[in-house]
C-alpha positions as CSV (number, residue, x, y, z in Angstrom):
1,M,6.3,-1.2,1.5
2,S,5.7,2.3,0.2
3,Q,5.0,5.1,2.7
4,N,2.3,7.7,2.3
5,Y,3.2,11.1,3.6
6,S,2.5,14.8,2.8
7,L,5.1,17.5,2.4
8,P,5.0,20.5,4.7
9,P,3.4,23.7,3.3
10,L,6.0,25.5,1.2
11,S,5.4,28.1,-1.5
12,R,7.3,28.1,-4.8
13,R,9.0,31.3,-3.8
14,G,9.9,30.0,-0.4
15,F,11.3,26.8,-1.9
16,L,13.5,28.6,-4.3
17,A,14.7,31.1,-1.7
18,G,15.2,28.5,1.0
19,A,18.5,27.1,-0.2
20,G,19.7,28.9,-3.2
21,G,17.2,27.2,-5.5
22,T,18.0,23.6,-4.4
23,V,16.1,21.1,-2.4
24,A,18.2,21.7,0.7
25,G,15.5,23.8,2.3
26,L,12.8,21.2,1.6
27,A,15.1,18.4,2.8
28,A,15.7,20.3,6.0
29,A,12.0,20.8,6.5
30,N,11.4,17.1,6.0
31,A,14.2,16.2,8.4
32,A,12.6,18.4,11.1
33,S,9.3,16.7,10.5
34,G,10.7,13.2,10.4
35,Q,9.9,12.7,6.7
36,P,12.1,10.7,4.3
37,Q,15.1,12.6,3.0
38,N,16.1,10.6,-0.1
39,L,14.6,13.3,-2.4
40,P,16.2,13.8,-5.9
41,S,18.1,16.9,-6.8
42,I,15.8,19.4,-8.4
43,P,17.3,22.4,-10.2
44,G,16.0,25.9,-9.3
45,E,16.6,27.3,-12.8
46,A,15.6,26.5,-16.3
47,T,17.6,23.5,-17.4
48,G,17.4,20.3,-19.5
49,R,15.8,17.5,-17.7
50,P,16.1,13.8,-18.5
51,F,14.0,12.3,-21.3
52,P,10.6,11.4,-19.7
53,D,8.8,8.1,-20.1
54,A,6.4,8.8,-23.0
55,E,2.8,7.9,-22.5
56,L,2.3,7.7,-26.3
57,Q,4.6,6.2,-28.9
58,M,6.9,8.8,-30.5
59,P,6.3,9.3,-34.2
60,L,8.8,7.9,-36.7
61,P,11.2,10.4,-38.2
62,P,10.0,11.6,-41.7
63,G,12.7,9.5,-43.5
64,E,11.6,6.3,-41.8
65,R,7.9,6.6,-42.5
66,L,6.2,4.2,-44.9
67,G,4.6,5.5,-48.0
68,W,0.9,4.9,-48.5
69,A,-1.1,5.0,-51.8
70,V,-4.9,5.5,-51.6
71,V,-6.9,3.8,-54.3
72,G,-10.2,5.5,-54.8
73,V,-10.4,9.2,-53.9
74,G,-14.1,9.4,-52.9
75,S,-15.9,10.9,-50.0
76,F,-14.7,8.4,-47.4
77,A,-11.1,8.7,-48.5
78,L,-11.1,12.5,-48.6
79,N,-12.9,13.0,-45.3
80,H,-11.3,10.2,-43.2
81,V,-8.6,8.1,-44.8
82,I,-6.3,10.7,-46.2
83,P,-6.5,13.0,-43.1
84,A,-5.8,10.1,-40.9
85,I,-2.6,9.3,-42.9
86,T,-1.5,12.9,-42.4
87,R,-2.0,12.6,-38.6
88,S,-0.3,9.2,-38.3
89,Q,2.9,8.4,-36.5
90,T,4.3,5.9,-39.1
91,C,3.4,6.9,-42.6
92,E,2.9,9.6,-45.2
93,L,0.7,9.9,-48.3
94,T,2.9,9.3,-51.3
95,A,0.5,8.3,-54.1
96,L,-3.1,8.5,-55.3
97,V,-5.1,6.3,-57.7
98,S,-8.3,7.7,-59.2
99,G,-10.4,7.6,-62.4
100,N,-10.9,11.3,-62.2
101,A,-7.7,13.0,-63.3
102,E,-8.9,16.5,-62.4
103,K,-9.9,15.5,-58.9
104,A,-6.7,13.5,-58.3
105,A,-4.6,16.4,-59.4
106,R,-6.3,18.8,-57.0
107,V,-5.9,16.4,-54.1
108,A,-2.3,15.7,-55.0
109,E,-1.5,19.4,-55.0
110,N,-3.2,20.0,-51.6
111,Y,-1.3,17.1,-50.0
112,G,2.0,17.4,-51.7
113,V,1.9,14.2,-53.8
114,P,4.1,14.6,-56.9
115,D,2.5,14.3,-60.3
116,A,4.5,11.2,-61.1
117,S,2.8,9.4,-58.2
118,V,-0.8,10.1,-59.4
119,Y,-2.1,7.0,-61.2
120,S,-5.3,6.1,-63.1
121,Y,-6.9,2.7,-63.1
122,D,-5.4,2.2,-66.6
123,N,-1.8,2.5,-65.4
124,F,-2.4,1.1,-61.9
125,D,0.1,-1.7,-62.3
126,D,2.9,0.9,-62.7
127,I,2.9,1.2,-58.9
128,A,5.3,-1.7,-58.9
129,N,8.0,0.7,-60.1
130,D,7.2,3.3,-57.5
131,D,9.6,2.8,-54.6
132,T,7.8,5.5,-52.6
133,I,4.8,3.2,-52.1
134,D,5.0,0.6,-49.4
135,I,1.3,0.1,-48.6
136,V,-1.8,0.4,-50.7
137,Y,-5.2,1.3,-49.2
138,I,-8.1,0.0,-51.3
139,V,-11.1,2.3,-51.0
140,L,-13.3,1.1,-53.9
141,P,-16.7,-0.5,-54.3
142,N,-16.8,-4.0,-52.8
143,G,-16.9,-5.7,-56.2
144,L,-13.5,-4.3,-57.0
145,H,-11.7,-5.2,-53.8
146,A,-10.4,-8.5,-54.9
147,E,-9.0,-7.4,-58.3
148,Y,-7.1,-4.3,-57.0
149,T,-5.9,-6.0,-53.8
150,I,-4.4,-8.9,-55.8
151,R,-2.9,-6.5,-58.3
152,A,-1.4,-4.4,-55.5
153,L,0.1,-7.5,-53.8
154,E,1.5,-8.7,-57.1
155,A,3.1,-5.3,-57.5
156,G,5.0,-6.1,-54.2
157,K,2.9,-3.8,-52.0
158,H,1.2,-4.5,-48.6
159,V,-2.5,-3.9,-48.6
160,M,-5.2,-2.4,-46.4
161,C,-8.6,-3.3,-47.9
162,E,-11.9,-1.8,-46.9
163,K,-14.6,-4.0,-45.5
164,P,-16.4,-6.2,-46.6
165,M,-13.3,-7.9,-47.9
166,A,-14.9,-9.0,-51.2
167,N,-18.1,-10.2,-52.7
168,T,-17.5,-13.9,-52.5
169,V,-15.7,-16.4,-50.3
170,Q,-13.6,-17.5,-53.2
171,E,-12.4,-14.0,-53.9
172,C,-11.4,-13.7,-50.2
173,R,-9.4,-16.9,-50.5
174,D,-7.7,-15.7,-53.7
175,M,-6.7,-12.4,-51.9
176,I,-5.2,-14.4,-49.0
177,A,-3.3,-16.7,-51.4
178,A,-1.9,-13.6,-53.3
179,A,-0.7,-12.1,-50.0
180,E,1.0,-15.4,-49.1
181,A,2.6,-15.7,-52.5
182,A,3.9,-12.2,-52.4
183,D,5.0,-12.4,-48.7
184,R,3.1,-9.2,-48.0
185,K,0.7,-8.2,-45.3
186,L,-3.1,-8.1,-45.9
187,M,-5.3,-6.3,-43.4
188,I,-9.1,-5.6,-43.5
189,A,-10.1,-2.1,-42.4
190,Y,-12.2,-3.0,-39.4
191,R,-11.8,0.4,-37.8
192,A,-14.0,-0.4,-34.7
193,H,-11.2,-2.6,-33.4
194,F,-9.2,0.6,-32.9
195,E,-12.1,2.7,-31.7
196,P,-11.6,3.7,-28.0
197,H,-15.2,3.1,-26.8
198,N,-15.3,-0.4,-28.4
199,Q,-11.9,-1.2,-26.9
200,R,-13.0,-0.1,-23.5
201,A,-16.2,-2.1,-23.7
202,L,-14.2,-5.2,-24.6
203,Q,-11.8,-4.6,-21.7
204,M,-14.8,-4.3,-19.3
205,K,-16.3,-7.5,-20.6
206,Q,-13.0,-9.3,-20.2
207,D,-12.6,-7.9,-16.7
208,G,-16.0,-9.4,-15.8
209,E,-17.7,-6.0,-15.2
210,F,-20.9,-7.2,-16.9
211,G,-20.8,-10.6,-15.3
212,D,-21.2,-13.6,-17.7
213,V,-22.2,-12.0,-21.1
214,K,-24.9,-14.2,-22.5
215,M,-26.4,-12.1,-25.3
216,L,-25.4,-9.4,-27.7
217,L,-27.8,-7.1,-29.6
218,G,-26.4,-5.3,-32.6
219,H,-28.5,-2.9,-34.6
220,T,-26.6,-1.1,-37.4
221,M,-28.7,0.8,-40.0
222,R,-28.5,3.8,-42.2
223,T,-30.7,5.4,-44.9
224,L,-29.6,4.7,-48.4
225,D,-29.7,8.0,-50.4
226,L,-29.3,7.6,-54.2
227,S,-28.9,11.4,-54.5
228,R,-25.4,10.9,-53.1
229,P,-22.9,9.5,-55.6
230,R,-21.3,7.4,-52.9
231,D,-24.5,5.4,-52.5
232,E,-25.4,4.8,-56.2
233,W,-23.3,1.7,-56.6
234,R,-24.6,0.1,-53.4
235,V,-27.9,-0.9,-55.1
236,L,-26.1,-3.0,-57.7
237,R,-25.3,-6.5,-56.6
238,E,-22.3,-6.9,-58.9
239,L,-20.6,-4.0,-57.2
240,A,-22.0,-4.2,-53.7
241,G,-22.3,-8.0,-53.3
242,G,-25.4,-7.5,-51.1
243,G,-27.4,-4.8,-49.4
244,S,-27.5,-3.4,-45.9
245,M,-25.9,-6.5,-44.3
246,M,-22.8,-6.2,-46.5
247,D,-22.5,-2.5,-46.1
248,I,-23.5,-1.5,-42.5
249,G,-24.7,-4.7,-40.9
250,I,-21.2,-6.1,-41.1
251,Y,-20.3,-3.8,-38.2
252,A,-22.8,-5.6,-35.9
253,L,-21.7,-9.0,-37.2
254,N,-18.0,-8.3,-36.7
255,G,-18.7,-6.6,-33.4
256,A,-20.6,-9.6,-32.1
257,L,-17.6,-11.9,-32.7
258,Y,-15.2,-9.2,-31.4
259,F,-17.0,-8.9,-28.1
260,L,-18.1,-12.6,-27.6
261,E,-14.6,-13.8,-28.7
262,E,-15.8,-17.0,-30.3
263,A,-17.2,-18.2,-33.6
264,P,-20.9,-19.0,-34.1
265,T,-22.0,-22.6,-34.7
266,R,-25.3,-21.9,-36.4
267,L,-27.5,-19.1,-37.6
268,V,-30.9,-18.2,-39.0
269,A,-31.8,-15.1,-41.0
270,T,-34.8,-13.3,-42.5
271,I,-34.9,-10.7,-45.3
272,E,-37.7,-8.2,-46.0
273,N,-37.8,-5.6,-48.8
274,P,-40.3,-2.8,-49.5
275,P,-42.3,-4.1,-52.5
276,D,-42.0,-1.2,-54.9
277,D,-38.7,0.5,-53.8
278,V,-36.3,0.8,-56.8
279,R,-33.4,0.7,-54.4
280,F,-34.1,-2.9,-53.5
281,Q,-34.5,-4.7,-56.8
282,E,-31.0,-6.4,-56.5
283,V,-30.0,-6.0,-52.8
284,E,-31.8,-6.3,-49.4
285,D,-33.2,-3.6,-47.3
286,M,-33.9,-5.2,-43.9
287,M,-32.3,-8.3,-42.4
288,T,-32.4,-9.9,-39.0
289,A,-30.2,-12.7,-37.9
290,Q,-29.7,-14.8,-34.8
291,L,-26.3,-16.5,-34.1
292,Q,-25.7,-19.3,-31.6
293,F,-22.4,-20.0,-29.9
294,D,-20.9,-23.1,-28.2
295,S,-20.8,-21.1,-24.9
296,G,-24.6,-20.8,-25.0
297,A,-24.4,-17.1,-25.9
298,L,-26.8,-15.6,-28.5
299,A,-26.3,-12.6,-30.9
300,N,-29.3,-10.9,-32.4
301,L,-28.5,-8.6,-35.3
302,A,-30.6,-6.3,-37.3
303,T,-29.7,-4.0,-40.3
304,S,-31.6,-1.8,-42.7
305,Y,-31.2,0.7,-45.5
306,T,-34.5,2.6,-44.6
307,M,-33.9,3.3,-40.9
308,N,-31.1,4.8,-38.8
309,E,-29.7,3.0,-35.8
310,N,-26.1,2.3,-34.6
311,R,-26.0,0.5,-31.3
312,I,-24.4,-2.6,-29.8
313,Q,-25.3,-3.9,-26.4
314,L,-23.6,-6.5,-24.3
315,L,-26.0,-8.2,-21.9
316,G,-24.5,-10.0,-18.9
317,T,-25.5,-11.5,-15.6
318,G,-24.0,-8.5,-13.8
319,G,-25.1,-5.7,-16.0
320,S,-24.7,-4.5,-19.5
321,G,-22.6,-2.2,-21.7
322,L,-24.3,-0.1,-24.4
323,L,-22.4,1.5,-27.2
324,N,-24.7,4.1,-28.7
325,P,-23.5,5.2,-31.2
326,A,-21.3,2.1,-31.6
327,T,-19.4,2.4,-34.8
328,S,-19.8,6.0,-36.0
329,Y,-17.0,8.0,-37.4
330,S,-17.3,10.3,-34.4
331,G,-19.4,10.9,-31.3
332,N,-19.4,7.3,-30.1
333,K,-20.5,6.7,-26.5
334,L,-20.3,3.8,-23.9
335,V,-22.9,3.5,-21.1
336,E,-22.8,0.9,-18.3
337,I,-26.1,-0.2,-16.9
338,G,-26.3,-2.1,-13.7
339,E,-28.0,-2.6,-10.3
340,L,-26.7,0.8,-9.1
341,G,-28.0,2.6,-12.1
342,T,-26.6,4.0,-15.3
343,R,-23.3,5.8,-15.9
344,T,-21.4,7.1,-18.9
345,V,-18.1,5.3,-19.0
346,P,-15.2,7.8,-19.4
347,V,-13.0,7.1,-22.4
348,G,-9.8,9.1,-22.8
349,Q,-9.7,9.3,-26.6
350,T,-12.2,10.4,-29.3
351,A,-13.6,8.1,-31.9
352,A,-11.5,9.8,-34.6
353,T,-8.4,8.0,-33.4
354,Q,-9.8,4.8,-34.9
355,F,-8.6,5.8,-38.4
356,T,-5.1,6.6,-37.4
357,G,-5.1,3.6,-35.1
358,E,-5.7,1.1,-37.9
359,I,-3.3,2.8,-40.3
360,D,-0.5,3.0,-37.7
361,H,-1.2,-0.7,-36.8
362,L,-0.6,-1.9,-40.3
363,S,2.5,0.2,-40.7
364,R,4.0,-1.2,-37.5
365,A,2.9,-4.7,-38.6
366,V,5.0,-4.2,-41.7
367,L,8.0,-2.6,-39.8
368,E,8.0,-5.1,-37.0
369,S,6.8,-8.2,-38.9
370,F,3.7,-9.2,-36.9
371,E,0.3,-10.4,-38.1
372,P,-2.3,-7.6,-38.3
373,R,-5.1,-7.7,-35.7
374,T,-7.7,-7.8,-38.5
375,P,-6.2,-10.1,-41.1
376,G,-7.6,-11.5,-44.3
377,A,-8.9,-14.6,-42.5
378,M,-11.2,-12.4,-40.4
379,G,-12.5,-10.8,-43.6
380,L,-13.1,-14.2,-45.2
381,R,-15.0,-15.4,-42.1
382,D,-17.4,-12.4,-42.1
383,V,-18.1,-12.7,-45.8
384,A,-18.8,-16.4,-45.4
385,L,-21.2,-15.7,-42.5
386,I,-23.0,-13.1,-44.5
387,K,-23.4,-15.6,-47.4
388,A,-24.7,-18.1,-44.9
389,M,-27.3,-15.5,-43.8
390,Y,-28.4,-15.1,-47.3
391,A,-28.7,-18.9,-47.8
392,S,-30.6,-19.2,-44.5
393,A,-33.1,-16.5,-45.5
394,E,-33.6,-18.2,-48.9
395,R,-34.1,-21.6,-47.3
396,D,-36.1,-20.2,-44.4
397,S,-34.2,-22.4,-42.0
398,W,-31.2,-22.6,-39.7
399,V,-27.8,-23.4,-41.2
400,E,-24.9,-25.1,-39.5
401,L,-21.4,-23.4,-39.6
402,N,-17.8,-24.4,-39.8
403,P,-15.2,-22.6,-37.6
404,D,-14.2,-20.4,-40.6
405,G,-17.8,-19.1,-41.0
406,T,-18.6,-21.2,-44.1
407,M,-21.7,-23.4,-44.1
408,V,-21.3,-27.1,-43.2
409,D,-23.2,-28.2,-46.3
410,A,-21.8,-25.6,-48.7
């Protein structure tokens, strides 16, 4: 049994002077007071101490880091993906792929990427001959995910693919098959799985701090702005695959399954579009969906391209946890609500670590040969569920689901 005791008052100067800079003076004081005397030897001068137990993993030496190529050098890549690679513990930016040669050259110069490792979409397949590339990060419109993921895998590279995984269930299956054929890792970039506030909320739920969680509310919305180039392709079904649910609502969907830790058995969905809004001729604006689970839990999801909301709430018999914002790039917050009131839950890290977290995770999955936490199967499941939502909205009825998210009668 450990003993709790306090040391007698002793100044730093008195300590060092007491016994020639050793612990003898302190040990003598302890002996006089009846305290334990098995104290370690502590030097009284600057000296090299033993290597401490690191609270964080040490970064890999530069020569052992994996090389990452970023495909698609747009706003998200420039503001979040590439900076995260430079902050990572396991990798370095070694190549770029872009359709804009001038932009790619400028980014390459700023980040030290050699000219020989700057590719266009025309010579993309030449990455197979670039030994500096180990992993390819696909940051392209949804409709291009399958093509470039499969081509990267066939080039012998591991792949991180942005969400949603692809536009169709079959494309997702083809991507998974290509990864298996190439014996390479395929991970979907569900960054919220590596976001500290989301991780803390899941731990609290698993520890029973909310009681029995019976319901989840997920509202993830943002305003679609066609004045921004990054939003232009999102109104085209061929490139986007769908509207707000594919783009932003997928965070609420994936979050529901992340927190409830089970697959839904049935769902029903409704779509509503403004009648004369040019943005919604091919894709949806508003969607609501309700998911039922074998445990009896319910998830109510809402998404929109004409409102702004980003919150996920776990409702349990002993209280609730509210993430608001839930899946933003920064500024996320977790609040616990219970009988004793409301408190902001302290989380030691900032939301920005979600980007380096997912990147380092895939690098370590490659180096240590384990399955990524957010694999292709998860991406396929979510795309299948979104397609089931579209079918439900069209039929105006509930649809039954298989464990992999596909519809029973598909």
